[in-house]
C-alpha positions as CSV (number, residue, x, y, z in Angstrom):
1,X,2.7,5.2,21.5
2,X,-0.3,5.8,23.4
3,X,-1.7,8.5,21.5
4,X,-1.7,5.9,18.2
5,X,-3.0,2.7,20.0
6,X,-6.0,5.5,22.0
7,X,-6.0,6.9,18.0
8,X,-5.9,3.0,16.7
9,X,-9.0,1.9,18.9
10,X,-11.5,4.9,18.7
11,X,-10.6,4.4,14.6
12,X,-11.5,0.8,14.7
13,X,-14.4,1.4,16.8
14,X,-15.3,3.9,13.6
15,X,-15.2,2.2,10.8
16,X,-16.0,-1.4,12.3
17,X,-12.8,-3.1,11.6
18,X,-8.5,-2.5,12.3
19,X,-7.8,0.1,9.3
20,X,-4.2,0.4,10.7
21,X,-1.4,-0.7,11.9
22,X,0.2,0.0,15.6
23,X,4.3,-0.2,15.3
24,X,5.2,0.0,18.8
25,X,9.6,1.3,18.4
26,X,12.2,0.0,20.5
27,X,14.6,1.0,17.9
28,X,14.2,4.9,17.0
29,X,11.9,5.4,19.6
30,X,14.6,4.5,22.2
31,X,17.1,7.4,23.5
32,X,20.7,5.8,24.3
33,X,20.3,4.6,27.6
34,X,17.1,3.2,28.0
35,X,16.8,0.9,25.6
36,X,15.5,-1.8,27.9
37,X,13.5,-0.1,29.8
38,X,11.8,1.2,26.2
39,X,11.6,-1.7,25.7
40,X,9.7,-2.7,29.1
41,X,6.8,0.0,28.1
42,X,6.5,-1.6,24.2
43,X,5.7,-5.4,26.0
44,X,3.0,-3.8,29.4
45,X,1.0,-1.8,26.0
46,X,1.2,-4.4,23.3
47,X,0.1,-6.3,26.6
48,X,-3.3,-3.2,27.5
49,X,-3.9,-3.0,23.4
50,X,-5.6,-6.3,23.5
51,X,-7.2,-6.0,26.4
52,X,-9.4,-3.1,25.7
53,X,-12.8,-4.3,26.7
54,X,-14.9,-2.7,24.5
55,X,-13.7,-3.8,21.5
56,X,-13.4,-7.3,22.7
57,X,-17.2,-7.0,23.2
58,X,-16.9,-6.6,20.2
59,X,-15.2,-9.0,18.6
60,X,-12.7,-6.0,17.0
61,X,-9.0,-7.9,17.7
62,X,-6.5,-5.5,16.4
63,X,-3.2,-5.2,15.1
64,X,-0.1,-4.7,16.6
65,X,3.5,-5.3,15.5
66,X,7.1,-4.5,17.7
67,X,9.7,-2.9,15.3
68,X,12.9,-4.2,17.3
69,X,16.8,-2.9,16.7
70,X,18.4,-4.6,13.8
71,X,20.2,-8.0,14.6
72,X,24.0,-6.9,14.5
73,X,22.7,-4.0,17.7
74,X,23.3,-4.9,21.0
75,X,20.0,-3.9,22.1
76,X,18.7,-6.3,20.0
77,X,18.9,-9.5,21.8
78,X,17.5,-7.8,24.4
79,X,15.1,-6.7,22.9
80,X,13.4,-10.4,22.1
81,X,14.5,-11.3,25.6
82,X,12.2,-8.1,27.0
83,X,9.4,-8.2,23.5
84,X,8.9,-11.7,23.0
85,X,9.3,-13.3,25.8
86,X,6.5,-11.0,27.8
87,X,4.2,-9.8,24.6
88,X,4.4,-12.6,22.0
89,X,0.8,-13.6,22.5
90,X,0.4,-9.9,21.9
91,X,2.2,-8.8,18.6
92,X,1.1,-9.8,15.1
93,X,4.4,-9.4,14.1
94,X,7.6,-9.1,14.6
95,X,9.4,-5.3,12.9
96,X,13.3,-6.4,12.1
97,X,14.9,-3.3,10.6
98,X,18.2,-2.4,8.5
99,X,17.3,-5.9,6.6
100,X,20.6,-6.5,4.8
101,X,20.3,-10.3,3.9
102,X,18.1,-13.7,3.8
103,X,20.7,-14.7,6.9
104,X,19.9,-11.7,8.7
105,X,16.1,-13.1,7.6
106,X,17.5,-16.5,9.7
107,X,19.2,-14.3,12.0
108,X,16.5,-12.8,13.6
109,X,14.1,-16.2,13.0
110,X,15.9,-17.8,14.8
111,X,16.4,-15.6,18.3
112,X,12.5,-14.5,18.2
113,X,11.4,-18.3,17.9
114,X,13.5,-19.7,20.3
115,X,11.8,-17.7,22.0
116,X,8.5,-17.6,21.6
117,X,8.7,-21.5,22.8
118,X,9.6,-20.5,26.0
119,X,5.6,-19.5,27.2
120,X,3.3,-21.3,27.4
121,X,2.0,-21.4,22.8
122,X,4.8,-22.3,19.7
123,X,3.3,-18.5,18.9
124,X,5.6,-18.5,15.3
125,X,4.7,-14.2,15.4
126,X,5.6,-13.0,11.3
127,X,8.4,-11.3,10.3
128,X,8.5,-8.0,9.0
129,X,11.5,-6.2,7.2
130,X,12.9,-3.1,5.9
131,X,14.3,-3.1,3.2
132,X,17.1,0.7,4.1
133,X,20.7,0.2,1.3
134,X,21.2,-1.0,-2.3
135,X,22.7,-4.1,-1.2
136,X,19.2,-4.6,0.4
137,X,16.6,-3.6,-2.9
138,X,18.7,-6.0,-4.7
139,X,18.0,-8.6,-2.7
140,X,15.0,-7.6,-2.2
141,X,12.8,-11.0,-4.1
142,X,15.0,-13.1,-1.5
143,X,13.3,-12.0,1.7
144,X,9.7,-11.4,0.3
145,X,9.9,-15.6,-0.9
146,X,10.7,-15.9,3.1
147,X,7.6,-18.1,4.0
148,X,7.6,-16.0,7.6
149,X,9.0,-12.6,5.8
150,X,4.8,-11.1,5.9
151,X,5.4,-7.7,4.3
152,X,8.5,-4.9,3.0
153,X,8.2,-1.9,4.2
154,X,11.0,0.9,2.3
155,X,13.7,2.4,4.5
156,X,13.3,6.0,2.6
157,X,15.6,8.0,4.4
158,X,17.9,5.9,4.9
159,X,18.7,5.0,1.9
160,X,19.8,8.3,0.5
161,X,21.6,7.9,3.3
162,X,22.9,4.8,2.5
163,X,24.2,6.8,-1.1
164,X,26.8,9.1,0.5
165,X,25.7,12.6,-0.4
166,X,24.9,10.9,-4.6
167,X,21.4,11.6,-4.0
168,X,20.0,14.6,-2.7
169,X,18.1,15.2,-0.1
170,X,15.0,16.7,-1.6
171,X,14.7,12.6,-2.9
172,X,13.6,13.1,0.9
173,X,10.2,14.8,0.1
174,X,8.0,16.0,-2.2
175,X,7.9,18.3,-4.4
176,X,5.9,21.2,-4.9
177,X,2.3,21.1,-7.3
178,X,3.8,22.7,-10.2
179,X,7.3,21.8,-9.3
180,X,9.0,19.8,-12.5
181,X,12.1,19.9,-11.5
182,X,13.2,19.3,-8.9
183,X,14.0,15.2,-7.8
184,X,11.5,14.0,-4.9
185,X,10.9,10.3,-4.1
186,X,8.5,9.8,-6.5
187,X,11.0,11.2,-9.2
188,X,14.9,10.5,-8.1
189,X,16.3,7.3,-11.0
190,X,17.0,5.9,-7.1
191,X,15.1,5.7,-6.0
192,X,12.0,5.2,-8.1
193,X,13.8,1.7,-9.0
194,X,13.9,0.8,-4.9
195,X,10.0,1.1,-4.7
196,X,9.5,0.2,-7.6
197,X,12.1,-3.5,-7.2
198,X,10.6,-4.3,-3.2
199,X,6.7,-3.9,-4.7
200,X,7.5,-6.1,-7.1
201,X,9.6,-8.7,-4.8
202,X,6.4,-9.0,-2.3
203,X,3.8,-9.4,-5.6
204,X,6.0,-12.2,-7.0
205,X,6.0,-14.0,-2.9
206,X,2.0,-13.1,-2.1
207,X,3.9,-11.1,0.2
208,X,2.8,-7.3,1.5
209,X,5.1,-4.2,-0.1
210,X,4.3,-0.9,2.0
211,X,5.8,1.7,1.5
212,X,7.6,4.8,3.3
213,X,7.5,7.9,5.0
214,X,6.3,11.4,4.0
215,X,8.2,13.4,6.7
216,X,5.6,16.5,5.8
217,X,4.0,16.2,8.8
218,X,0.7,18.8,8.5
219,X,0.2,18.9,4.5
220,X,-2.4,16.7,4.4
221,X,-3.2,17.5,0.2
222,X,0.9,16.4,-0.3
223,X,0.5,13.0,2.0
224,X,-3.0,11.7,0.2
225,X,-0.9,12.7,-3.4
226,X,2.1,10.6,-2.2
227,X,0.0,7.9,-1.1
228,X,-2.7,7.3,-4.3
229,X,1.2,7.4,-6.0
230,X,2.0,4.7,-4.0
231,X,-0.9,3.1,-4.8
232,X,-1.9,3.4,-7.9
233,X,2.3,4.4,-9.5
234,X,3.7,2.0,-7.8
235,X,2.2,-1.3,-6.6
236,X,2.0,-0.3,-2.9
237,X,-1.3,-1.8,-0.9
238,X,0.2,-0.4,2.9
239,X,1.7,3.3,3.6
240,X,3.6,3.9,7.3
241,X,2.2,7.2,8.8
242,X,4.3,9.1,10.8
243,X,2.0,11.2,12.6
244,X,-2.2,10.7,13.0
245,X,-3.2,13.1,11.3
246,X,-1.7,11.8,8.4
247,X,-3.7,8.3,8.7
248,X,-6.9,9.6,7.3
249,X,-5.5,11.2,4.1
250,X,-3.7,7.7,3.3
251,X,-7.3,6.0,4.5
252,X,-8.1,8.2,1.7
253,X,-6.3,8.0,-0.7
254,X,-6.1,4.0,-0.9
255,X,-9.5,3.2,-0.7
256,X,-11.2,2.3,-4.4
257,X,-14.2,4.9,-5.6
258,X,-17.6,4.8,-5.3
259,X,-17.9,3.6,-8.7
260,X,-15.6,1.1,-8.5
261,X,-17.0,-0.5,-5.3
262,X,-20.0,-0.1,-7.2
263,X,-18.7,-2.3,-10.1
264,X,-17.0,-4.9,-8.3
265,X,-19.6,-5.6,-6.6
266,X,-21.7,-5.5,-9.7
267,X,-19.9,-7.9,-11.1
268,X,-18.8,-10.3,-8.4
269,X,-22.7,-10.6,-7.7
270,X,-23.6,-11.7,-11.5
271,X,-20.4,-14.0,-10.8
272,X,-22.1,-15.7,-9.0
273,X,-25.1,-16.1,-10.4
274,X,-23.7,-17.6,-13.4
275,X,-20.9,-19.8,-11.7
276,X,-18.3,-17.8,-11.7
277,X,-18.8,-18.5,-15.4
278,X,-17.6,-15.9,-18.5
279,X,-19.7,-13.2,-18.4
280,X,-21.1,-9.4,-20.2
281,X,-21.1,-6.7,-17.7
282,X,-21.5,-2.6,-19.6
283,X,-20.6,-4.7,-23.3
284,X,-17.2,-5.8,-21.5
285,X,-16.0,-9.2,-21.2
286,X,-15.3,-10.0,-17.6
287,X,-13.4,-13.8,-16.8
288,X,-11.7,-15.1,-12.7
289,X,-9.4,-13.0,-13.8
290,X,-10.7,-10.0,-13.8
291,X,-12.8,-11.4,-10.9
292,X,-10.4,-11.5,-9.2
293,X,-9.5,-8.2,-9.3
294,X,-12.4,-7.5,-8.8
295,X,-12.6,-9.1,-5.5
296,X,-9.4,-7.4,-4.5
297,X,-11.6,-4.5,-4.9
298,X,-13.7,-5.3,-2.3
299,X,-10.6,-6.2,0.4
300,X,-9.2,-3.5,-0.2
301,X,-12.5,-1.9,0.4
302,X,-12.9,-3.9,3.8
303,X,-9.9,-3.1,5.2
304,X,-10.3,0.3,4.5
305,X,-13.5,0.8,6.5
306,X,-15.7,1.7,3.0
307,X,-19.3,0.9,3.9
308,X,-19.5,-1.8,1.4
309,X,-22.7,-2.2,-0.8
310,X,-25.6,-4.0,1.4
311,X,-25.5,-6.8,-1.4
312,X,-21.5,-7.9,-0.9
313,X,-21.5,-7.1,3.4
314,X,-22.3,-11.8,4.0
315,X,-19.1,-11.7,2.2
316,X,-17.1,-10.8,5.1
317,X,-19.1,-11.8,8.6
318,X,-16.3,-10.4,10.5
319,X,-17.0,-6.7,10.3
320,X,-19.0,-5.1,12.2
321,X,-20.9,-2.5,9.5
């Protein structure tokens, strides 16, 4: 956790914007019997992250969240008391794993809100939800539609395990280039369907779909290839990393290409000069539907730390280029 926060600070300085979130983990990061100590550690780190003098001086904000235990776990209430009670103002969101239904979302929010309101300010923390079972995938549209849910993440390994051996272990990983037969996480039909359902549920409600991990820790080419597939073929706009070496390959995959960025800037600039009326660029019609698309290209470029064309920087005044 300390290394992740340091890397976030370094890359925020480098890019002039926070290009990835850090989720401090009270669930899998805690040894059995050490749950309280882990929660206290999360509080200390979250509070310290928001007091980074160099970033504060440059007006750069960071995004740090905390993953608690599932709502039916004995440590959930303790996590809420310690983490939300001690660091609500330093956190950007709370992540809850193993959510099975809308009732789990409501249960989590009731506990979180009751604790957050006991502080000096009324804070409503957004919820990030981990979808990790066939039943929760089935209910993903209802979960994503909740107004306090900001993002859905796919828990690949738990999803595969939940099938009791009916999905092979290869579906937790990536197949090699040239392997056209293995059923990996991008080719097993049940896993593919789950990924598409989650992404679709998020887009239906304007929420953020976050793609699952790649367990091949140091295969940078494989990680970048997987991230590009998640972004371009599956509709995901964020992706989990589980090792510092995975972050830059994921960022590269989610960045728009230079040619796409230049086209977006040209279209937005010309559309603005024409008061957003239909225009022709390279012999092709563009109207407000494509204006929205190319504006989103610019937003994605900004979020991933791309160097924006000079004419577009006025739209992102908070960015330190």
